[in-house]
PARO-729379 format. One line per field, with one value per atom (N, C-alpha, C, O): residue in one letter; residue number from 0; x, y, z. Coordinates in steps of 0.1 Angstrom, whole numbers, always signed. Example, Ala and Ser with C-alpha at 12.3 -4.5 7.8 and 13.67 -1.06 7.14 Angstrom:
<atoms>
type = (A A A A S S S S)
seq = (0 0 0 0 1 1 1 1)
px = (+132 +123 +132 +142 +128 +137 +129 +134)
py = (-57 -45 -33 -33 -22 -11 +0 +11)
pz = (+78 +78 +78 +85 +71 +71 +79 +80)
</atoms>
This chain:
<atoms>
type = (M M M M I I I I A A A A V V V V E E E E P P P P G G G G G G G G N N N N R R R R G G G G A A A A F F F F T T T T D D D D R R R R L L L L F F F F T T T T I I I I G G G G T T T T N N N N F F F F L L L L Q Q Q Q S S S S T T T T V V V V I I I I R R R R Y Y Y Y R R R R V V V V R R R R M M M M L L L L A A A A E E E E K K K K Y Y Y Y I I I I Q Q Q Q R R R R P P P P G G G G L L L L R R R R V V V V N N N N Q Q Q Q D D D D F F F F L L L L R R R R Q Q Q Q M M M M N N N N E E E E L L L L G G G G L L L L T T T T P P P P E E E E R R R R L L L L W W W W W W W W G G G G P P P P M M M M T T T T L L L L F F F F P P P P Q Q Q Q K K K K A A A A Q Q Q Q F F F F L L L L L L L L S S S S E E E E I I I I E E E E K K K K H H H H P P P P P P P P K K K K R R R R I I I I L L L L E E E E I I I I G G G G S S S S G G G G T T T T S S S S S S S S A A A A L L L L F F F F A A A A A A A A L L L L A A A A V V V V K K K K H H H H N N N N F F F F T T T T M M M M L L L L S S S S L L L L D D D D N N N N Y Y Y Y K K K K D D D D T T T T M M M M K K K K Y Y Y Y V V V V Q Q Q Q S S S S I I I I L L L L E E E E G G G G I I I I P P P P C C C C D D D D N N N N R R R R V V V V R R R R L L L L Q Q Q Q Q Q Q Q C C C C G G G G L L L L I I I I R R R R R R R R S S S S Y Y Y Y P P P P N N N N G G G G K K K K K K K K Y Y Y Y W W W W W W W W Y Y Y Y D D D D A A A A I I I I L L L L D D D D D D D D K K K K Q Q Q Q G G G G L L L L F F F F D D D D F F F F V V V V F F F F I I I I D D D D G G G G P P P P M M M M S S S S S S S S L L L L V V V V G G G G R R R R N N N N G G G G A A A A L L L L P P P P E E E E I I I I K K K K P P P P Y Y Y Y L L L L A A A A K K K K D D D D H H H H R R R R I I I I Y Y Y Y I I I I D D D D D D D D Y Y Y Y N N N N R R R R A A A A H H H H E E E E K K K K A A A A C C C C V V V V T T T T E E E E W W W W G G G G R R R R H H H H F F F F P P P P G G G G L L L L I I I I V V V V E E E E T T T T F F F F E E E E E E E E C C C C K K K K G G G G V V V V A A A A L L L L L L L L K K K K L L L L P P P P N N N N I I I I)
seq = (0 0 0 0 1 1 1 1 2 2 2 2 3 3 3 3 4 4 4 4 5 5 5 5 6 6 6 6 7 7 7 7 8 8 8 8 9 9 9 9 10 10 10 10 11 11 11 11 12 12 12 12 13 13 13 13 14 14 14 14 15 15 15 15 16 16 16 16 17 17 17 17 18 18 18 18 19 19 19 19 20 20 20 20 21 21 21 21 22 22 22 22 23 23 23 23 24 24 24 24 25 25 25 25 26 26 26 26 27 27 27 27 28 28 28 28 29 29 29 29 30 30 30 30 31 31 31 31 32 32 32 32 33 33 33 33 34 34 34 34 35 35 35 35 36 36 36 36 37 37 37 37 38 38 38 38 39 39 39 39 40 40 40 40 41 41 41 41 42 42 42 42 43 43 43 43 44 44 44 44 45 45 45 45 46 46 46 46 47 47 47 47 48 48 48 48 49 49 49 49 50 50 50 50 51 51 51 51 52 52 52 52 53 53 53 53 54 54 54 54 55 55 55 55 56 56 56 56 57 57 57 57 58 58 58 58 59 59 59 59 60 60 60 60 61 61 61 61 62 62 62 62 63 63 63 63 64 64 64 64 65 65 65 65 66 66 66 66 67 67 67 67 68 68 68 68 69 69 69 69 70 70 70 70 71 71 71 71 72 72 72 72 73 73 73 73 74 74 74 74 75 75 75 75 76 76 76 76 77 77 77 77 78 78 78 78 79 79 79 79 80 80 80 80 81 81 81 81 82 82 82 82 83 83 83 83 84 84 84 84 85 85 85 85 86 86 86 86 87 87 87 87 88 88 88 88 89 89 89 89 90 90 90 90 91 91 91 91 92 92 92 92 93 93 93 93 94 94 94 94 95 95 95 95 96 96 96 96 97 97 97 97 98 98 98 98 99 99 99 99 100 100 100 100 101 101 101 101 102 102 102 102 103 103 103 103 104 104 104 104 105 105 105 105 106 106 106 106 107 107 107 107 108 108 108 108 109 109 109 109 110 110 110 110 111 111 111 111 112 112 112 112 113 113 113 113 114 114 114 114 115 115 115 115 116 116 116 116 117 117 117 117 118 118 118 118 119 119 119 119 120 120 120 120 121 121 121 121 122 122 122 122 123 123 123 123 124 124 124 124 125 125 125 125 126 126 126 126 127 127 127 127 128 128 128 128 129 129 129 129 130 130 130 130 131 131 131 131 132 132 132 132 133 133 133 133 134 134 134 134 135 135 135 135 136 136 136 136 137 137 137 137 138 138 138 138 139 139 139 139 140 140 140 140 141 141 141 141 142 142 142 142 143 143 143 143 144 144 144 144 145 145 145 145 146 146 146 146 147 147 147 147 148 148 148 148 149 149 149 149 150 150 150 150 151 151 151 151 152 152 152 152 153 153 153 153 154 154 154 154 155 155 155 155 156 156 156 156 157 157 157 157 158 158 158 158 159 159 159 159 160 160 160 160 161 161 161 161 162 162 162 162 163 163 163 163 164 164 164 164 165 165 165 165 166 166 166 166 167 167 167 167 168 168 168 168 169 169 169 169 170 170 170 170 171 171 171 171 172 172 172 172 173 173 173 173 174 174 174 174 175 175 175 175 176 176 176 176 177 177 177 177 178 178 178 178 179 179 179 179 180 180 180 180 181 181 181 181 182 182 182 182 183 183 183 183 184 184 184 184 185 185 185 185 186 186 186 186 187 187 187 187 188 188 188 188 189 189 189 189 190 190 190 190 191 191 191 191 192 192 192 192 193 193 193 193 194 194 194 194 195 195 195 195 196 196 196 196 197 197 197 197 198 198 198 198 199 199 199 199 200 200 200 200 201 201 201 201 202 202 202 202 203 203 203 203 204 204 204 204 205 205 205 205 206 206 206 206 207 207 207 207 208 208 208 208 209 209 209 209 210 210 210 210 211 211 211 211 212 212 212 212 213 213 213 213 214 214 214 214 215 215 215 215 216 216 216 216 217 217 217 217 218 218 218 218 219 219 219 219 220 220 220 220 221 221 221 221 222 222 222 222 223 223 223 223 224 224 224 224 225 225 225 225 226 226 226 226 227 227 227 227 228 228 228 228 229 229 229 229 230 230 230 230 231 231 231 231 232 232 232 232 233 233 233 233 234 234 234 234 235 235 235 235 236 236 236 236 237 237 237 237 238 238 238 238 239 239 239 239 240 240 240 240 241 241 241 241 242 242 242 242 243 243 243 243 244 244 244 244 245 245 245 245 246 246 246 246 247 247 247 247 248 248 248 248 249 249 249 249)
px = (+2302 +2301 +2296 +2286 +2301 +2297 +2283 +2280 +2274 +2260 +2260 +2268 +2250 +2248 +2236 +2225 +2238 +2228 +2220 +2225 +2207 +2199 +2202 +2206 +2200 +2201 +2189 +2182 +2187 +2176 +2164 +2158 +2159 +2147 +2148 +2157 +2138 +2139 +2134 +2133 +2130 +2126 +2112 +2104 +2110 +2097 +2095 +2105 +2083 +2080 +2089 +2094 +2091 +2099 +2114 +2121 +2118 +2132 +2133 +2143 +2123 +2124 +2124 +2131 +2116 +2116 +2129 +2134 +2136 +2149 +2159 +2168 +2158 +2167 +2165 +2175 +2153 +2150 +2155 +2161 +2153 +2158 +2173 +2179 +2180 +2194 +2200 +2209 +2194 +2199 +2197 +2205 +2185 +2182 +2193 +2198 +2196 +2206 +2220 +2227 +2223 +2236 +2237 +2247 +2225 +2226 +2224 +2226 +2221 +2219 +2229 +2239 +2225 +2234 +2248 +2257 +2249 +2262 +2271 +2283 +2264 +2272 +2277 +2288 +2269 +2273 +2285 +2295 +2284 +2295 +2308 +2318 +2307 +2319 +2325 +2338 +2317 +2323 +2331 +2341 +2325 +2332 +2345 +2355 +2344 +2356 +2367 +2379 +2363 +2372 +2382 +2393 +2376 +2385 +2396 +2406 +2393 +2403 +2413 +2425 +2409 +2418 +2423 +2433 +2415 +2420 +2410 +2398 +2415 +2405 +2406 +2396 +2416 +2416 +2421 +2429 +2416 +2420 +2435 +2441 +2441 +2455 +2464 +2476 +2459 +2468 +2472 +2464 +2484 +2490 +2491 +2492 +2492 +2495 +2510 +2514 +2517 +2532 +2535 +2527 +2547 +2551 +2551 +2548 +2555 +2555 +2541 +2539 +2531 +2517 +2512 +2505 +2516 +2512 +2518 +2510 +2530 +2536 +2528 +2526 +2525 +2518 +2504 +2500 +2497 +2484 +2485 +2477 +2495 +2497 +2500 +2496 +2508 +2512 +2499 +2499 +2489 +2477 +2467 +2456 +2471 +2462 +2451 +2442 +2453 +2444 +2448 +2460 +2439 +2441 +2440 +2429 +2451 +2450 +2441 +2435 +2441 +2434 +2418 +2411 +2414 +2400 +2395 +2383 +2405 +2401 +2401 +2409 +2391 +2389 +2394 +2390 +2404 +2409 +2405 +2409 +2399 +2396 +2384 +2381 +2376 +2364 +2355 +2352 +2350 +2340 +2346 +2339 +2359 +2365 +2379 +2383 +2387 +2401 +2410 +2409 +2419 +2430 +2442 +2442 +2451 +2461 +2469 +2473 +2472 +2480 +2473 +2480 +2460 +2453 +2452 +2454 +2450 +2449 +2462 +2462 +2473 +2486 +2489 +2495 +2484 +2486 +2478 +2483 +2466 +2457 +2463 +2463 +2468 +2474 +2486 +2488 +2494 +2505 +2501 +2507 +2490 +2485 +2481 +2482 +2474 +2470 +2481 +2482 +2491 +2502 +2511 +2516 +2512 +2520 +2513 +2520 +2500 +2492 +2479 +2469 +2479 +2467 +2456 +2458 +2444 +2432 +2426 +2431 +2416 +2408 +2395 +2390 +2390 +2377 +2376 +2377 +2373 +2372 +2357 +2349 +2353 +2341 +2343 +2350 +2338 +2340 +2327 +2317 +2327 +2314 +2315 +2321 +2309 +2310 +2319 +2331 +2312 +2320 +2326 +2323 +2335 +2341 +2354 +2355 +2363 +2376 +2383 +2390 +2382 +2388 +2384 +2391 +2371 +2366 +2375 +2377 +2380 +2388 +2402 +2407 +2407 +2420 +2418 +2427 +2408 +2406 +2403 +2408 +2395 +2392 +2405 +2406 +2413 +2426 +2434 +2441 +2435 +2442 +2436 +2443 +2423 +2416 +2420 +2422 +2422 +2426 +2440 +2444 +2449 +2463 +2465 +2473 +2457 +2459 +2448 +2448 +2439 +2428 +2420 +2418 +2415 +2406 +2392 +2392 +2382 +2369 +2365 +2371 +2355 +2352 +2337 +2331 +2331 +2318 +2318 +2323 +2312 +2312 +2297 +2289 +2294 +2281 +2280 +2289 +2269 +2266 +2252 +2245 +2247 +2233 +2230 +2219 +2241 +2239 +2241 +2252 +2231 +2231 +2242 +2249 +2245 +2255 +2269 +2277 +2271 +2284 +2286 +2296 +2275 +2276 +2279 +2286 +2273 +2275 +2290 +2296 +2295 +2309 +2318 +2328 +2315 +2323 +2322 +2333 +2311 +2309 +2318 +2325 +2319 +2326 +2341 +2349 +2346 +2361 +2365 +2377 +2356 +2359 +2360 +2364 +2355 +2356 +2371 +2379 +2373 +2386 +2394 +2404 +2389 +2395 +2388 +2376 +2395 +2388 +2385 +2390 +2375 +2372 +2358 +2354 +2350 +2336 +2333 +2323 +2341 +2338 +2343 +2341 +2350 +2356 +2349 +2350 +2343 +2338 +2323 +2317 +2316 +2301 +2299 +2305 +2289 +2285 +2270 +2262 +2267 +2254 +2249 +2254 +2238 +2232 +2221 +2212 +2222 +2214 +2205 +2208 +2194 +2186 +2192 +2202 +2186 +2190 +2179 +2167 +2182 +2173 +2177 +2189 +2167 +2170 +2172 +2163 +2183 +2186 +2189 +2190 +2192 +2195 +2204 +2205 +2212 +2220 +2211 +2199 +2216 +2208 +2201 +2191 +2208 +2202 +2192 +2187 +2189 +2178 +2183 +2175 +2196 +2201 +2201 +2206 +2196 +2194 +2205 +2212 +2206 +2216 +2210 +2201 +2216 +2213 +2223 +2235 +2218 +2227 +2221 +2210 +2229 +2225 +2216 +2217 +2206 +2198 +2206 +2201 +2218 +2228 +2224 +2219 +2228 +2227 +2241 +2249 +2244 +2257 +2256 +2246 +2265 +2265 +2279 +2288 +2281 +2294 +2296 +2305 +2288 +2289 +2302 +2307 +2308 +2321 +2332 +2343 +2329 +2339 +2336 +2329 +2343 +2342 +2351 +2360 +2348 +2356 +2368 +2367 +2380 +2392 +2398 +2408 +2392 +2396 +2383 +2376 +2382 +2370 +2375 +2383 +2369 +2372 +2359 +2349 +2358 +2346 +2348 +2356 +2340 +2340 +2326 +2324 +2316 +2302 +2294 +2299 +2281 +2273 +2279 +2287 +2274 +2279 +2277 +2265 +2287 +2287 +2278 +2271 +2278 +2270 +2255 +2247 +2251 +2237 +2231 +2220 +2239 +2235 +2242 +2236 +2255 +2263 +2268 +2262 +2280 +2286 +2286 +2293 +2277 +2277 +2273 +2277 +2265 +2260 +2270 +2267 +2281 +2290 +2295 +2293 +2301 +2307 +2297 +2299 +2286 +2276 +2270 +2266 +2269 +2263 +2272 +2268 +2285 +2295 +2301 +2307 +2300 +2307 +2304 +2314 +2292 +2290 +2297 +2298 +2302 +2307 +2322 +2328 +2329 +2343 +2351 +2347 +2362 +2371 +2379 +2380 +2385 +2392 +2404 +2407 +2411 +2422 +2419 +2426 +2408 +2403 +2411 +2417 +2410 +2415 +2404 +2398 +2400 +2390 +2396 +2401 +2396 +2402 +2390 +2381 +2390 +2380 +2386 +2397 +2380 +2385 +2381 +2371 +2388 +2384 +2384 +2376 +2393 +2394 +2399 +2398 +2403 +2407 +2395 +2397 +2383 +2371 +2363 +2365 +2355 +2348 +2338 +2337 +2331 +2321 +2327 +2322 +2337 +2344 +2350 +2349 +2356 +2361 +2350 +2352 +2339 +2327 +2322 +2318 +2322 +2318 +2327 +2322 +2340 +2349 +2348 +2348 +2345 +2343 +2331 +2330 +2320 +2307 +2309 +2304 +2317 +2319 +2327 +2325 +2336 +2344 +2335 +2339 +2324 +2315 +2307 +2304 +2303 +2295 +2304 +2299 +2317 +2326 +2338 +2348 +2338 +2350 +2362 +2361 +2373 +2386 +2389 +2399 +2380 +2383 +2396 +2400 +2404 +2418 +2417 +2412 +2424 +2424 +2439 +2446 +2443 +2457 +2457 +2450 +2465 +2466 +2480 +2489 +2482 +2494 +2500 +2493 +2512 +2519 +2519 +2518 +2521 +2522 +2509 +2509 +2498 +2485 +2475 +2468 +2474 +2467 +2452 +2444 +2447 +2433 +2426 +2414 +2434 +2429 +2433 +2444 +2424 +2427 +2423 +2414 +2431 +2429 +2422 +2426 +2411 +2403 +2403 +2403 +2404 +2403 +2394 +2395 +2385 +2377 +2383 +2387 +2384 +2389 +2379 +2367 +2383 +2374 +2364 +2353 +2369 +2360 +2361 +2355)
py = (+1245 +1241 +1227 +1223 +1219 +1206 +1206 +1213 +1198 +1197 +1189 +1180 +1193 +1186 +1176 +1181 +1163 +1154 +1152 +1154 +1149 +1146 +1132 +1123 +1129 +1116 +1107 +1111 +1096 +1087 +1089 +1100 +1078 +1078 +1088 +1087 +1098 +1108 +1102 +1110 +1090 +1084 +1088 +1094 +1084 +1087 +1102 +1109 +1105 +1119 +1124 +1136 +1116 +1120 +1122 +1130 +1114 +1115 +1129 +1136 +1133 +1145 +1157 +1167 +1156 +1166 +1167 +1178 +1156 +1156 +1163 +1170 +1160 +1166 +1181 +1189 +1186 +1200 +1207 +1217 +1200 +1206 +1206 +1216 +1196 +1196 +1207 +1214 +1208 +1218 +1232 +1241 +1234 +1247 +1250 +1262 +1241 +1243 +1246 +1254 +1239 +1241 +1255 +1261 +1261 +1274 +1285 +1297 +1282 +1292 +1291 +1297 +1282 +1280 +1276 +1282 +1266 +1260 +1270 +1272 +1278 +1288 +1299 +1303 +1303 +1313 +1307 +1314 +1295 +1289 +1288 +1290 +1284 +1284 +1297 +1298 +1308 +1321 +1324 +1331 +1320 +1322 +1314 +1320 +1302 +1294 +1299 +1297 +1305 +1310 +1320 +1321 +1328 +1338 +1332 +1337 +1320 +1312 +1305 +1304 +1300 +1292 +1300 +1306 +1300 +1305 +1316 +1313 +1328 +1339 +1342 +1348 +1338 +1340 +1328 +1320 +1325 +1314 +1314 +1324 +1302 +1301 +1303 +1299 +1309 +1311 +1297 +1288 +1297 +1285 +1273 +1262 +1276 +1266 +1267 +1278 +1256 +1257 +1258 +1255 +1263 +1265 +1253 +1254 +1242 +1229 +1226 +1221 +1227 +1224 +1235 +1231 +1247 +1257 +1254 +1255 +1249 +1245 +1233 +1233 +1223 +1212 +1216 +1210 +1225 +1229 +1236 +1234 +1245 +1252 +1243 +1244 +1232 +1222 +1215 +1210 +1213 +1206 +1215 +1211 +1228 +1237 +1243 +1249 +1242 +1248 +1262 +1266 +1271 +1284 +1285 +1286 +1285 +1284 +1295 +1293 +1307 +1318 +1316 +1323 +1306 +1304 +1293 +1290 +1286 +1275 +1279 +1287 +1274 +1277 +1265 +1254 +1268 +1258 +1262 +1273 +1253 +1257 +1249 +1238 +1255 +1248 +1244 +1251 +1231 +1225 +1221 +1217 +1221 +1215 +1211 +1211 +1206 +1201 +1212 +1224 +1209 +1218 +1214 +1202 +1223 +1220 +1207 +1200 +1205 +1193 +1180 +1171 +1179 +1167 +1166 +1156 +1178 +1178 +1174 +1166 +1178 +1175 +1160 +1153 +1155 +1140 +1132 +1122 +1136 +1128 +1129 +1119 +1141 +1143 +1133 +1126 +1132 +1123 +1108 +1100 +1104 +1091 +1087 +1076 +1097 +1094 +1094 +1086 +1103 +1104 +1091 +1086 +1085 +1073 +1061 +1052 +1061 +1050 +1055 +1054 +1060 +1066 +1056 +1045 +1060 +1050 +1050 +1057 +1042 +1041 +1048 +1054 +1048 +1055 +1059 +1051 +1072 +1078 +1080 +1084 +1077 +1081 +1091 +1087 +1103 +1113 +1115 +1118 +1112 +1113 +1125 +1126 +1136 +1149 +1158 +1157 +1166 +1175 +1187 +1190 +1193 +1205 +1209 +1205 +1215 +1219 +1206 +1207 +1195 +1183 +1179 +1172 +1183 +1179 +1185 +1178 +1197 +1203 +1196 +1194 +1192 +1185 +1172 +1168 +1164 +1151 +1152 +1144 +1163 +1165 +1168 +1162 +1176 +1179 +1167 +1165 +1159 +1146 +1136 +1128 +1137 +1128 +1131 +1122 +1144 +1148 +1143 +1138 +1145 +1141 +1126 +1122 +1119 +1104 +1096 +1084 +1104 +1097 +1087 +1076 +1091 +1083 +1090 +1102 +1084 +1090 +1092 +1086 +1101 +1105 +1108 +1114 +1103 +1107 +1113 +1108 +1125 +1132 +1134 +1138 +1131 +1132 +1142 +1144 +1150 +1159 +1162 +1161 +1166 +1170 +1185 +1189 +1193 +1207 +1215 +1214 +1222 +1229 +1239 +1240 +1247 +1257 +1251 +1257 +1240 +1233 +1229 +1230 +1224 +1220 +1232 +1231 +1243 +1255 +1259 +1263 +1258 +1262 +1252 +1257 +1239 +1230 +1232 +1232 +1235 +1239 +1251 +1251 +1261 +1273 +1270 +1275 +1262 +1259 +1249 +1247 +1242 +1233 +1240 +1234 +1252 +1259 +1261 +1264 +1257 +1258 +1245 +1244 +1235 +1222 +1213 +1211 +1208 +1201 +1186 +1177 +1185 +1172 +1168 +1158 +1174 +1171 +1156 +1151 +1149 +1135 +1126 +1114 +1131 +1123 +1125 +1116 +1137 +1140 +1142 +1148 +1135 +1137 +1142 +1137 +1151 +1157 +1152 +1154 +1148 +1143 +1149 +1146 +1157 +1163 +1154 +1151 +1149 +1139 +1144 +1154 +1137 +1138 +1129 +1122 +1129 +1120 +1110 +1113 +1097 +1086 +1077 +1076 +1071 +1062 +1048 +1043 +1042 +1028 +1021 +1026 +1008 +1000 +988 +983 +983 +971 +959 +960 +947 +935 +932 +926 +937 +935 +945 +945 +954 +964 +978 +987 +979 +992 +1002 +999 +1013 +1023 +1033 +1036 +1039 +1050 +1059 +1055 +1071 +1079 +1078 +1075 +1080 +1079 +1088 +1092 +1090 +1098 +1089 +1077 +1095 +1087 +1087 +1090 +1083 +1083 +1072 +1061 +1075 +1065 +1060 +1066 +1048 +1042 +1031 +1023 +1029 +1018 +1014 +1022 +1003 +999 +999 +992 +1007 +1008 +1013 +1010 +1023 +1028 +1021 +1026 +1010 +1003 +1005 +1014 +997 +997 +1008 +1012 +1013 +1023 +1017 +1008 +1022 +1017 +1028 +1025 +1040 +1050 +1057 +1062 +1058 +1064 +1074 +1071 +1086 +1096 +1099 +1104 +1097 +1099 +1112 +1113 +1122 +1135 +1140 +1152 +1131 +1135 +1122 +1111 +1123 +1136 +1142 +1137 +1154 +1162 +1154 +1150 +1152 +1143 +1148 +1140 +1161 +1166 +1167 +1167 +1166 +1167 +1154 +1150 +1146 +1134 +1122 +1112 +1122 +1111 +1103 +1104 +1097 +1090 +1075 +1068 +1070 +1056 +1048 +1036 +1054 +1047 +1045 +1037 +1051 +1051 +1037 +1032 +1030 +1017 +1006 +1000 +1004 +994 +997 +988 +1010 +1014 +1013 +1009 +1015 +1015 +1001 +999 +992 +979 +972 +967 +971 +964 +970 +963 +982 +989 +991 +999 +984 +985 +975 +964 +980 +971 +963 +967 +952 +944 +951 +949 +959 +967 +981 +990 +982 +995 +1001 +994 +1014 +1022 +1032 +1039 +1032 +1041 +1050 +1045 +1063 +1072 +1080 +1085 +1080 +1087 +1099 +1098 +1111 +1123 +1125 +1119 +1133 +1136 +1124 +1123 +1115 +1103 +1106 +1098 +1118 +1122 +1127 +1130 +1126 +1130 +1118 +1107 +1120 +1109 +1102 +1090 +1110 +1104 +1095 +1084 +1099 +1091 +1079 +1068 +1080 +1068 +1058 +1046 +1063 +1055 +1048 +1036 +1055 +1049 +1037 +1026 +1039 +1028 +1016 +1005 +1019 +1008 +1001 +988 +1008 +1001 +993 +982 +998 +991 +978 +968 +979 +967 +956 +944 +959 +949 +943 +931 +951 +946 +939 +931 +943 +938 +933 +940 +921 +915 +915 +912 +919 +919 +932 +934 +942 +956 +960 +960 +965 +969 +985 +992 +990 +1004 +1008 +1003 +1018 +1022 +1037 +1045 +1042 +1056 +1061 +1053 +1074 +1080 +1090 +1100 +1089 +1098 +1112 +1122 +1113 +1126 +1132 +1144 +1125 +1131 +1124 +1115 +1128 +1121 +1122 +1114 +1132 +1133 +1125 +1125 +1116 +1108 +1093 +1090 +1084 +1070 +1062 +1066 +1052 +1043 +1030 +1024 +1027 +1015 +1006 +1010 +993 +983 +971 +967 +967 +955 +942 +942 +932 +919 +912 +915 +903 +894 +901 +897 +912 +919 +911 +915)
pz = (+253 +267 +269 +261 +278 +280 +286 +296 +281 +286 +299 +301 +307 +320 +317 +314 +319 +317 +330 +341 +329 +342 +346 +339 +359 +364 +360 +351 +366 +362 +370 +370 +376 +384 +396 +404 +396 +407 +420 +430 +421 +434 +438 +431 +451 +457 +460 +459 +463 +467 +478 +478 +488 +500 +495 +500 +485 +480 +473 +475 +465 +458 +468 +466 +479 +489 +496 +498 +498 +504 +495 +500 +482 +473 +472 +473 +472 +472 +485 +484 +496 +509 +509 +514 +505 +505 +496 +500 +484 +475 +480 +478 +487 +493 +504 +504 +512 +523 +517 +522 +506 +500 +494 +493 +489 +483 +493 +489 +505 +516 +527 +528 +537 +549 +545 +551 +537 +534 +526 +529 +517 +509 +519 +517 +528 +538 +546 +549 +551 +559 +551 +556 +538 +530 +529 +529 +528 +527 +540 +540 +551 +564 +565 +570 +560 +561 +551 +554 +540 +531 +537 +533 +546 +553 +561 +563 +566 +574 +566 +569 +554 +546 +534 +534 +523 +510 +505 +504 +503 +499 +484 +479 +477 +463 +456 +461 +444 +436 +434 +431 +436 +433 +445 +445 +456 +468 +474 +474 +479 +486 +476 +480 +463 +453 +450 +446 +452 +450 +435 +427 +433 +419 +410 +398 +416 +408 +403 +392 +412 +408 +398 +389 +400 +390 +376 +366 +376 +363 +357 +345 +366 +361 +355 +345 +362 +357 +344 +335 +343 +330 +319 +307 +321 +311 +307 +295 +316 +312 +305 +301 +304 +297 +306 +301 +319 +329 +332 +331 +336 +340 +355 +360 +363 +378 +384 +394 +378 +383 +383 +390 +375 +374 +383 +384 +390 +399 +413 +418 +420 +434 +443 +441 +451 +461 +475 +479 +482 +496 +501 +497 +510 +516 +505 +495 +507 +498 +485 +476 +484 +472 +476 +488 +467 +470 +474 +470 +484 +486 +477 +472 +473 +463 +466 +457 +479 +482 +478 +472 +480 +476 +460 +454 +454 +440 +433 +424 +439 +433 +435 +427 +447 +450 +439 +434 +437 +427 +413 +406 +410 +397 +395 +385 +406 +406 +404 +397 +411 +411 +397 +392 +390 +376 +366 +357 +368 +359 +360 +350 +372 +374 +367 +362 +367 +361 +356 +363 +343 +338 +337 +333 +341 +341 +327 +317 +325 +313 +314 +304 +326 +328 +343 +352 +345 +359 +362 +354 +375 +380 +391 +401 +390 +400 +408 +401 +421 +428 +437 +447 +432 +438 +429 +429 +421 +411 +418 +430 +411 +417 +409 +397 +416 +409 +404 +394 +411 +407 +393 +386 +389 +376 +365 +355 +367 +357 +356 +345 +367 +367 +360 +352 +364 +357 +342 +334 +339 +324 +316 +305 +322 +315 +313 +303 +324 +323 +313 +307 +312 +303 +288 +280 +286 +272 +270 +259 +280 +279 +277 +268 +285 +285 +277 +277 +272 +263 +271 +267 +283 +290 +291 +288 +296 +297 +312 +321 +314 +328 +329 +320 +340 +344 +357 +367 +358 +371 +376 +368 +388 +394 +405 +413 +405 +416 +417 +406 +428 +430 +429 +428 +430 +432 +419 +413 +415 +402 +401 +390 +411 +410 +409 +402 +415 +413 +399 +393 +393 +379 +370 +360 +373 +365 +366 +357 +378 +381 +373 +366 +373 +366 +351 +344 +346 +331 +328 +317 +337 +334 +334 +325 +343 +343 +333 +331 +327 +316 +302 +293 +302 +289 +285 +292 +272 +266 +267 +261 +275 +275 +265 +266 +254 +244 +248 +243 +257 +263 +261 +268 +252 +251 +249 +255 +241 +239 +249 +248 +259 +270 +283 +292 +285 +298 +298 +289 +308 +309 +323 +333 +324 +337 +339 +330 +351 +354 +367 +377 +366 +378 +383 +375 +395 +400 +411 +418 +414 +426 +436 +434 +448 +458 +461 +462 +463 +465 +476 +479 +483 +494 +489 +482 +492 +488 +501 +511 +499 +511 +507 +496 +517 +517 +516 +519 +513 +513 +527 +528 +538 +551 +555 +566 +546 +549 +554 +554 +558 +562 +551 +540 +554 +543 +542 +552 +531 +528 +517 +510 +516 +504 +493 +496 +481 +469 +458 +459 +448 +437 +428 +428 +421 +411 +398 +388 +399 +388 +378 +381 +365 +355 +353 +346 +358 +356 +346 +347 +337 +328 +324 +327 +318 +314 +299 +293 +292 +277 +273 +262 +281 +277 +285 +285 +292 +300 +315 +319 +322 +337 +342 +336 +354 +361 +368 +376 +364 +371 +380 +387 +381 +390 +395 +386 +408 +414 +424 +432 +424 +434 +441 +435 +454 +462 +470 +480 +467 +474 +475 +475 +475 +476 +478 +476 +480 +483 +496 +503 +499 +510 +523 +526 +530 +542 +553 +559 +556 +567 +564 +574 +552 +548 +543 +546 +536 +529 +534 +538 +534 +537 +525 +514 +526 +515 +516 +508 +525 +527 +515 +513 +506 +494 +483 +474 +483 +472 +468 +457 +478 +475 +470 +460 +478 +473 +459 +452 +456 +443 +431 +420 +434 +422 +420 +410 +430 +429 +416 +411 +411 +398 +386 +376 +388 +376 +377 +370 +387 +389 +380 +379 +375 +368 +378 +390 +373 +382 +389 +400 +381 +386 +390 +387 +397 +402 +413 +421 +414 +425 +429 +421 +442 +447 +458 +468 +455 +464 +471 +465 +485 +492 +499 +506 +496 +502 +517 +521 +524 +538 +547 +556 +545 +553 +567 +576 +570 +583 +591 +603 +585 +593 +598 +592 +608 +614 +605 +604 +597 +588 +578 +576 +571 +561 +567 +561 +579 +585 +589 +587 +593 +596 +584 +584 +572 +560 +556 +552 +557 +554 +563 +559 +576 +586 +582 +582 +578 +574 +562 +561 +552 +540 +543 +536 +552 +556 +561 +559 +568 +573 +562 +562 +552 +541 +530 +522 +529 +519 +525 +525 +531 +538 +529 +517 +535 +527 +521 +514 +523 +518 +522 +533 +512 +514 +516 +507 +526 +529 +530 +538 +522 +523 +525 +518 +534 +536 +532 +529 +531 +526 +535 +539 +539 +548 +542 +549 +528 +522 +519 +515 +521 +518 +528 +523 +540 +550 +549 +555 +541 +540 +529 +527 +522 +512 +515 +519 +513 +515 +502 +494 +499 +487 +491 +500 +485 +488 +475 +464 +478 +468 +473 +484 +464 +467 +461 +450 +469 +464 +456 +457 +448 +440 +431 +430 +425 +415 +401 +392)
</atoms>
């Protein structure tokens, strides 16, 4: 089983309290809400997955029946879109911000295309789920999981945001593919992703943000555009819930 690494500096006392409170809500209120939403969307793993995607997953060595698609993780349409984006242009190193079912997809592709991956999340049960779905995928030397706390950081102008106490480094190379699906937008917010990952981006990077059809993610991208002039935003007719971001002059 792939080991879960701890994050770095756990931050101030108030940061640690915020992390504890967030994880508690995710394990109680949010978990209950997900169960309610599951009845509306997908009730069993594999439902509403088209045959082409099933074939692709099987070819990658994944077991579709073990993967959960629905609330709080990717829907099959988005997963298939990301798979296609990677297959067209395999990256060298992936940063996944917010672990989940996508972790298995990226890990299997890392084995196929021989790239490396770092996945970040704050929630222990999510990491346990990811560990379980990675069993049987020979990706130990390519995939790292990092369970983080939440810390308060700020832009140069003093505006604050929350971020993971992640340990990011360029020892294995810069990230040329980033998928932003965390921290949880309703509890924490995703504003910190771009300012924190910018120093670790490769020149030819691609940053995909999930849930771009929601108000919070659109507000994050608007905010990033103010702090990073020239930010390029591309949307896709075939997958409206995902947007592609690129920073100029990296």
